[in-house]
VEXSE-751617 format. One line per field, with one value per residue (C-alpha): chain; residue number from 1; x, y, z; residue in one letter. Coordinates in nm, 3 decimals, padded with zeros to 5 digits, always signed. Layout:
N
chain	c(A	...);
resi	c(NUM	...);
X	c(X	...);
Y	c(Y	...);
Z	c(Z	...);
resn	c(A	...);
//
This chain:
305
chain	c(A	A	A	A	A	A	A	A	A	A	A	A	A	A	A	A	A	A	A	A	A	A	A	A	A	A	A	A	A	A	A	A	A	A	A	A	A	A	A	A	A	A	A	A	A	A	A	A	A	A	A	A	A	A	A	A	A	A	A	A	A	A	A	A	A	A	A	A	A	A	A	A	A	A	A	A	A	A	A	A	A	A	A	A	A	A	A	A	A	A	A	A	A	A	A	A	A	A	A	A	A	A	A	A	A	A	A	A	A	A	A	A	A	A	A	A	A	A	A	A	A	A	A	A	A	A	A	A	A	A	A	A	A	A	A	A	A	A	A	A	A	A	A	A	A	A	A	A	A	A	A	A	A	A	A	A	A	A	A	A	A	A	A	A	A	A	A	A	A	A	A	A	A	A	A	A	A	A	A	A	A	A	A	A	A	A	A	A	A	A	A	A	A	A	A	A	A	A	A	A	A	A	A	A	A	A	A	A	A	A	A	A	A	A	A	A	A	A	A	A	A	A	A	A	A	A	A	A	A	A	A	A	A	A	A	A	A	A	A	A	A	A	A	A	A	A	A	A	A	A	A	A	A	A	A	A	A	A	A	A	A	A	A	A	A	A	A	A	A	A	A	A	A	A	A	A	A	A	A	A	A	A	A	A	A	A	A	A	A	A	A	A	A	A	A	A	A	A	A	A	A	A	A	A	A);
resi	c(1	2	3	4	5	6	7	8	9	10	11	12	13	14	15	16	17	18	19	20	21	22	23	24	25	26	27	28	29	30	31	32	33	34	35	36	37	38	39	40	41	42	43	44	45	46	47	48	49	50	51	52	53	54	55	56	57	58	59	60	61	62	63	64	65	66	67	68	69	70	71	72	73	74	75	76	77	78	79	80	81	82	83	84	85	86	87	88	89	90	91	92	93	94	95	96	97	98	99	100	101	102	103	104	105	106	107	108	109	110	111	112	113	114	115	116	117	118	119	120	121	122	123	124	125	126	127	128	129	130	131	132	133	134	135	136	137	138	139	140	141	142	143	144	145	146	147	148	149	150	151	152	153	154	155	156	157	158	159	160	161	162	163	164	165	166	167	168	169	170	171	172	173	174	175	176	177	178	179	180	181	182	183	184	185	186	187	188	189	190	191	192	193	194	195	196	197	198	199	200	201	202	203	204	205	206	207	208	209	210	211	212	213	214	215	216	217	218	219	220	221	222	223	224	225	226	227	228	229	230	231	232	233	234	235	236	237	238	239	240	241	242	243	244	245	246	247	248	249	250	251	252	253	254	255	256	257	258	259	260	261	262	263	264	265	266	267	268	269	270	271	272	273	274	275	276	277	278	279	280	281	282	283	284	285	286	287	288	289	290	291	292	293	294	295	296	297	298	299	300	301	302	303	304	305);
X	c(+02.234	+02.052	+01.662	+01.508	+01.335	+01.178	+01.271	+01.127	+01.346	+01.192	+01.294	+01.499	+01.530	+01.578	+01.874	+01.875	+02.258	+02.318	+02.064	+02.118	+01.832	+01.882	+01.871	+03.432	+03.302	+03.302	+03.285	+02.988	+02.775	+02.929	+02.807	+02.933	+02.985	+03.003	+02.913	+03.262	+03.307	+03.586	+03.801	+03.942	+04.113	+04.482	+04.418	+04.301	+04.461	+04.373	+04.101	+04.183	+04.063	+03.699	+03.608	+03.282	+03.050	+03.070	+03.436	+03.509	+03.739	+03.995	+03.952	+04.295	+04.613	+04.928	+05.191	+05.499	+05.369	+05.041	+04.739	+04.442	+04.156	+03.757	+03.601	+03.230	+03.085	+02.715	+02.474	+02.093	+01.837	+01.502	+01.299	+01.547	+01.707	+02.115	+02.287	+02.654	+02.830	+03.185	+03.459	+03.833	+04.082	+04.487	+04.633	+04.939	+05.039	+04.920	+04.555	+04.409	+04.607	+04.489	+04.111	+04.133	+04.293	+04.041	+03.738	+03.870	+03.964	+03.637	+03.517	+03.641	+03.240	+03.093	+02.738	+02.877	+02.996	+03.142	+03.038	+03.365	+03.588	+03.969	+04.076	+03.762	+03.918	+04.259	+04.364	+04.276	+04.445	+04.345	+04.437	+04.309	+03.965	+03.840	+03.911	+04.001	+03.929	+04.033	+03.818	+03.846	+03.596	+03.425	+03.209	+03.030	+02.741	+02.562	+02.629	+02.365	+02.223	+02.320	+01.999	+02.004	+02.021	+02.301	+02.489	+02.404	+02.541	+02.863	+02.920	+02.880	+03.107	+03.385	+03.265	+03.240	+03.555	+03.777	+03.647	+03.739	+04.082	+04.164	+03.955	+03.764	+03.400	+03.551	+03.368	+03.464	+03.535	+03.536	+03.751	+03.919	+04.292	+04.252	+03.891	+03.576	+03.339	+03.008	+02.857	+02.967	+02.736	+02.488	+02.485	+02.551	+02.904	+02.998	+03.042	+03.222	+02.963	+02.915	+02.835	+02.465	+02.291	+02.397	+02.061	+01.944	+02.276	+02.413	+02.291	+02.155	+02.346	+02.700	+02.927	+03.282	+03.398	+03.404	+03.535	+03.453	+03.622	+03.739	+03.876	+03.758	+03.989	+03.831	+03.503	+03.377	+03.287	+03.342	+03.097	+03.104	+02.925	+02.712	+02.367	+02.044	+01.748	+01.424	+01.478	+01.862	+01.813	+01.970	+01.877	+02.149	+02.168	+02.470	+02.371	+02.517	+02.395	+02.013	+01.991	+01.988	+02.212	+02.219	+02.015	+01.994	+02.008	+02.248	+02.165	+02.322	+02.429	+02.171	+01.919	+01.721	+01.981	+02.048	+02.342	+02.483	+02.561	+02.828	+02.705	+02.872	+02.826	+03.017	+02.861	+02.956	+03.024	+03.189	+02.912	+02.913	+03.114	+03.414	+03.284	+03.186	+02.900	+02.778	+02.684	+02.379	+02.230	+01.923	+01.748	+01.428	+01.122	+00.801	+00.566	+00.668	+00.762	+00.421	+00.565	+00.863	+01.223	+01.212	+01.471	+01.820	+02.075	+02.450	+02.610	+02.979	+03.091	+03.331	+03.514	+03.536	+03.843);
Y	c(+03.479	+03.275	+03.265	+03.043	+02.729	+02.521	+02.153	+01.865	+01.552	+01.225	+01.104	+01.298	+01.184	+01.476	+01.500	+01.573	+04.212	+04.376	+04.206	+04.436	+04.516	+04.202	+03.918	+02.151	+01.860	+01.506	+01.189	+01.087	+01.406	+01.632	+02.002	+02.312	+02.598	+02.861	+02.866	+02.848	+02.501	+02.393	+02.579	+02.406	+02.070	+02.236	+02.500	+02.322	+02.330	+02.209	+02.444	+02.677	+02.608	+02.704	+03.031	+03.068	+03.095	+02.937	+03.005	+02.971	+02.663	+02.667	+02.997	+03.125	+02.991	+03.147	+03.086	+03.205	+03.472	+03.562	+03.445	+03.250	+03.406	+03.379	+03.698	+03.781	+03.963	+04.088	+03.951	+04.010	+03.713	+03.683	+03.769	+03.805	+04.107	+04.149	+03.864	+03.761	+03.491	+03.367	+03.338	+03.230	+03.433	+03.457	+03.806	+03.949	+03.999	+03.861	+03.747	+04.079	+04.246	+04.026	+04.052	+04.427	+04.401	+04.161	+04.323	+04.642	+04.479	+04.309	+03.920	+03.673	+03.593	+03.861	+03.762	+03.910	+04.251	+04.450	+04.775	+04.883	+05.122	+05.176	+05.394	+05.305	+05.035	+05.132	+04.871	+04.622	+04.495	+04.234	+04.251	+03.912	+04.091	+04.317	+04.373	+04.726	+04.818	+05.173	+05.343	+05.642	+05.937	+05.988	+05.633	+05.790	+05.874	+05.652	+05.760	+05.806	+05.498	+05.265	+05.124	+05.085	+04.706	+04.727	+04.950	+04.698	+04.414	+04.609	+04.641	+04.305	+04.203	+04.353	+04.182	+03.853	+03.876	+03.997	+03.715	+03.483	+03.603	+03.594	+03.270	+03.410	+03.547	+03.862	+04.209	+04.452	+04.822	+05.043	+05.357	+05.649	+05.636	+05.659	+05.728	+05.514	+05.656	+05.665	+05.531	+05.362	+05.405	+05.542	+05.204	+05.296	+05.181	+05.361	+05.026	+04.718	+04.505	+04.145	+03.941	+03.929	+03.610	+03.364	+03.287	+03.651	+03.786	+03.497	+03.323	+02.994	+02.825	+02.893	+02.687	+02.617	+02.424	+02.428	+02.770	+03.046	+02.948	+02.607	+02.377	+02.014	+01.758	+01.442	+01.252	+01.412	+01.750	+01.746	+01.977	+02.110	+02.385	+02.502	+02.593	+02.545	+02.433	+02.247	+01.881	+01.932	+01.925	+02.134	+02.105	+02.136	+02.179	+02.185	+02.422	+02.503	+02.853	+02.825	+02.457	+02.227	+01.909	+01.752	+01.771	+01.610	+01.694	+01.701	+01.653	+01.832	+01.692	+01.910	+02.183	+02.238	+02.487	+02.856	+02.805	+02.652	+02.294	+02.140	+01.927	+01.767	+01.551	+01.424	+01.467	+01.260	+01.468	+01.217	+01.228	+01.609	+01.767	+01.995	+02.357	+02.624	+02.511	+02.654	+02.452	+02.598	+02.526	+02.602	+02.580	+02.425	+02.639	+02.424	+02.724	+02.744	+03.120	+03.219	+03.292	+03.363	+03.466	+03.206	+03.000	+03.118	+03.016	+03.028	+02.921	+02.896	+02.878	+02.595	+02.458	+02.110	+02.036);
Z	c(+01.580	+01.352	+01.341	+01.624	+01.533	+01.815	+01.843	+02.042	+02.074	+02.048	+02.398	+02.669	+03.013	+03.292	+03.495	+03.799	+04.357	+04.127	+03.902	+03.579	+03.366	+03.172	+03.339	+03.942	+03.856	+04.034	+03.850	+04.070	+03.963	+03.725	+03.726	+03.558	+03.822	+03.548	+03.200	+03.079	+03.207	+02.946	+02.742	+02.428	+02.466	+02.413	+02.673	+02.988	+03.296	+03.656	+03.806	+04.080	+04.424	+04.476	+04.638	+04.829	+04.523	+04.162	+04.049	+03.669	+03.654	+03.370	+03.247	+03.178	+03.091	+03.086	+02.834	+02.622	+02.388	+02.621	+02.774	+02.687	+02.841	+02.858	+02.758	+02.762	+02.475	+02.402	+02.128	+02.099	+02.190	+02.035	+02.362	+02.647	+02.522	+02.493	+02.673	+02.740	+02.535	+02.631	+02.386	+02.445	+02.291	+02.333	+02.418	+02.534	+02.912	+03.225	+03.271	+03.392	+03.091	+02.843	+02.952	+02.927	+02.590	+02.445	+02.581	+02.402	+02.071	+02.056	+01.946	+01.679	+01.616	+01.423	+01.613	+01.924	+02.007	+02.264	+02.477	+02.513	+02.263	+02.271	+02.567	+02.785	+02.960	+03.095	+03.349	+03.602	+03.930	+04.194	+04.559	+04.674	+04.764	+04.507	+04.133	+04.062	+03.716	+03.567	+03.318	+03.151	+03.308	+02.961	+03.042	+03.310	+03.102	+02.873	+02.502	+02.261	+02.110	+02.393	+02.563	+02.942	+02.882	+02.672	+02.938	+03.179	+02.959	+02.902	+03.294	+03.295	+03.064	+03.252	+03.568	+03.443	+03.217	+03.519	+03.745	+03.483	+03.473	+03.837	+03.893	+04.175	+04.214	+04.342	+04.339	+04.092	+04.168	+03.877	+03.911	+03.762	+03.893	+04.262	+04.304	+04.258	+03.976	+04.062	+03.737	+03.447	+03.103	+03.381	+03.563	+03.958	+04.025	+04.354	+04.547	+04.429	+04.211	+04.231	+03.900	+03.831	+03.851	+03.537	+03.408	+03.427	+03.241	+03.024	+02.728	+02.824	+02.564	+02.451	+02.223	+02.322	+02.012	+01.746	+01.772	+01.512	+01.161	+01.279	+01.012	+01.026	+00.856	+00.955	+00.991	+01.311	+01.437	+01.803	+01.985	+02.328	+02.512	+02.810	+02.876	+03.067	+02.882	+02.948	+03.022	+02.985	+02.587	+02.328	+01.960	+01.690	+01.331	+01.055	+00.783	+00.472	+00.358	+00.439	+00.398	+00.700	+00.600	+00.970	+01.280	+01.631	+01.992	+02.320	+02.668	+02.940	+03.259	+03.443	+03.425	+03.751	+03.926	+03.831	+03.644	+03.312	+03.238	+02.999	+02.711	+02.423	+02.094	+01.813	+01.489	+01.191	+00.913	+00.692	+00.443	+00.382	+00.109	+00.156	+00.209	+00.449	+00.695	+01.025	+01.338	+01.520	+01.870	+02.048	+02.374	+02.403	+02.466	+02.590	+02.538	+02.156	+02.215	+02.340	+02.720	+02.911	+02.773	+02.481	+02.312	+02.277	+02.012	+01.933	+01.619	+01.485	+01.122	+01.016	+00.701	+00.598	+00.408);
resn	c(X	X	X	X	X	X	X	X	X	X	X	X	X	X	X	X	X	X	X	X	X	X	X	X	X	X	X	X	X	X	X	X	X	X	X	X	X	X	X	X	X	X	X	X	X	X	X	X	X	X	X	X	X	X	X	X	X	X	X	X	X	X	X	X	X	X	X	X	X	X	X	X	X	X	X	X	X	X	X	X	X	X	X	X	X	X	X	X	X	X	X	X	X	X	X	X	X	X	X	X	X	X	X	X	X	X	X	X	X	X	X	X	X	X	X	X	X	X	X	X	X	X	X	X	X	X	X	X	X	X	X	X	X	X	X	X	X	X	X	X	X	X	X	X	X	X	X	X	X	X	X	X	X	X	X	X	X	X	X	X	X	X	X	X	X	X	X	X	X	X	X	X	X	X	X	X	X	X	X	X	X	X	X	X	X	X	X	X	X	X	X	X	X	X	X	X	X	X	X	X	X	X	X	X	X	X	X	X	X	X	X	X	X	X	X	X	X	X	X	X	X	X	X	X	X	X	X	X	X	X	X	X	X	X	X	X	X	X	X	X	X	X	X	X	X	X	X	X	X	X	X	X	X	X	X	X	X	X	X	X	X	X	X	X	X	X	X	X	X	X	X	X	X	X	X	X	X	X	X	X	X	X	X	X	X	X	X	X	X	X	X	X	X	X	X	X	X	X	X	X	X	X	X	X	X);
//
C-alpha cells in the first residue's frame, strides 16, 4: 500500500462470531450488500437470490475456459493490522475449484499476499448448507513468522472467498478428508465458521477497476470500488512515480451501516502523457490519524498508451 495522506473534500453531503483478531441494489436506495458489489463490466451477471444475510452479488461467472471468481487477499494497513482485499481472477474449473486454485496461486496485485501455500488447500464442496474445505493436516499449527492476526486473516480469506464462490453466506467447515480439523494456523475451527464482520475483517476501501496493470487507450479512466468512510467520501490521486498529477474525491452511496458501499468516478486523463501511472484511493480519517483505526488505502498501477 502507498503512504497514507489525509484528505478533506471541500464539500461532501452525508448519505444516508467469529470475530477474528483483525477486525442488491434498488433504484430507489442503492446499497452494496458486500465489498464485492460489482465485478468488471465484462464479467457481470444477474445476482443470485439473496439468502438470509448479505450475499455477494455477481461474484462468479462460469464460462468456457474457466471461472472468474472473487478472491480475498491480505494486505497491511497503517493502524488496523492485516485486512482483506478482493481481487477478480480467472481460473479453471467450477467456482469452488477456481477459488481453491486462486487462493493458493496468490494475487496479481503485488501489494496483496495470500496466507496459503501450494498443497495446503486441497478441495472445497458445498451441500447447500455448509461449505466443506479440505486442508492438509500440516496447517493445524501456526508456522513460525506468522502472527495471530495474519493467521486469523488467512482463515477469513477462505471463508469470504468460498462464500463468494457459492453466492451464499454459508459457514465454512475446515476438514482433513472426512474429519473436522480442530485448528487452522492455531485458529479454532472445530465447528463451522461464519464470516467475521465486514468492517472488522475487510479493508474499508477496495478498488475494483482499474484492475492491476490495466491499459487505458482513451481520455477517461473509469474507476469503481467499494468502501466505508467518514461522510461517504474517499480521496483519490493519480501518481506518476512520486509525483501527484491529478486528485479529487468520490462519494459512496452510503456509510452509516456496517458494510461497504459502491463508489465510482470517471477521471479525465486526456492531459496526461503516455506512460505508467498509479491510481491511489484513501478513506477519510476525521481524527487525522490520532485515534481509532486510521485511514485505509488501495492502489492500482495502469498504463496510458
